[in-house]
C-alpha positions in Angstrom: 0.0 0.0 0.0 1.4 3.4 -0.9 1.7 6.3 1.5 -1.0 8.9 1.4 1.4 11.6 0.5 2.9 10.0 -2.6 1.9 9.7 -6.2 3.0 7.0 -8.6 4.9 8.2 -11.7 4.0 6.4 -14.9 6.3 6.0 -17.9 4.7 7.8 -20.8 5.6 5.0 -23.3 5.3 1.8 -21.4 2.7 2.7 -18.7 4.9 1.2 -16.0 5.1 2.8 -12.5 8.7 4.0 -12.3 8.7 6.0 -9.1 6.8 7.9 -6.4 6.7 11.6 -5.8 5.0 13.9 -3.3 1.9 15.8 -4.4 2.2 19.5 -5.0 -0.4 22.2 -5.7 -0.7 22.7 -9.5 0.9 19.3 -10.3 -0.9 17.8 -13.3 -2.2 14.3 -12.7 -4.5 11.9 -14.6 -7.5 13.4 -12.6 -6.6 17.0 -13.4 -4.4 19.7 -11.8 -4.1 19.5 -8.0 -5.7 22.6 -6.5 -5.6 21.4 -2.9 -4.6 18.2 -1.0 -4.5 17.1 2.6 -2.7 14.4 4.5 -5.7 12.1 4.6 -5.9 11.4 0.9 -8.3 14.2 0.1 -7.7 16.1 -3.2 -9.4 18.9 -5.1 -8.7 18.8 -8.8 -9.4 21.2 -11.7 -9.6 19.8 -15.2 -8.8 21.6 -18.5 -12.4 22.8 -18.7 -12.3 24.5 -15.3 -14.4 21.8 -13.6 -13.6 21.4 -9.9 -13.8 17.9 -8.4 -13.3 16.9 -4.8 -12.2 13.4 -3.9 -11.9 12.1 -0.4 -9.8 9.1 -1.3 -8.3 9.8 -4.7 -5.5 7.7 -6.3 -4.1 9.9 -9.0 -0.9 9.3 -10.9 1.6 11.5 -12.7 3.2 11.0 -16.1 7.0 11.0 -16.3 7.1 14.3 -18.3 5.3 16.1 -15.5 7.6 14.7 -12.9 10.6 15.8 -14.9 9.1 19.2 -15.5 8.9 19.7 -11.7 12.4 18.4 -11.1 11.4 15.2 -9.2 12.9 12.8 -11.6 15.2 12.7 -14.6 14.3 11.3 -18.0 17.1 8.7 -18.0 15.7 6.3 -15.3 16.4 2.6 -15.3 13.8 -0.2 -14.8 14.8 -3.1 -12.5 13.0 -6.4 -12.9 11.9 -7.9 -9.6 10.9 -11.5 -9.0 7.6 -11.8 -7.2 
């Protein structure tokens, strides 16, 4: 289970989760731009049409390009295979 204050980063090409980053106001996710977040998993998002949505237990993710734009990750990451 992931921490409340972390968002998975998804590779733009493969769709694999390649990292975790903290949420920030104005970070663009799959559910829209984060307008507000709290420590309990509650988020307020604004989409590209200006529609505001409040989720009490949202599970958004961020694309690699957005994580790189914010300086959380670099584009030259490496994937490590893990046996399960």
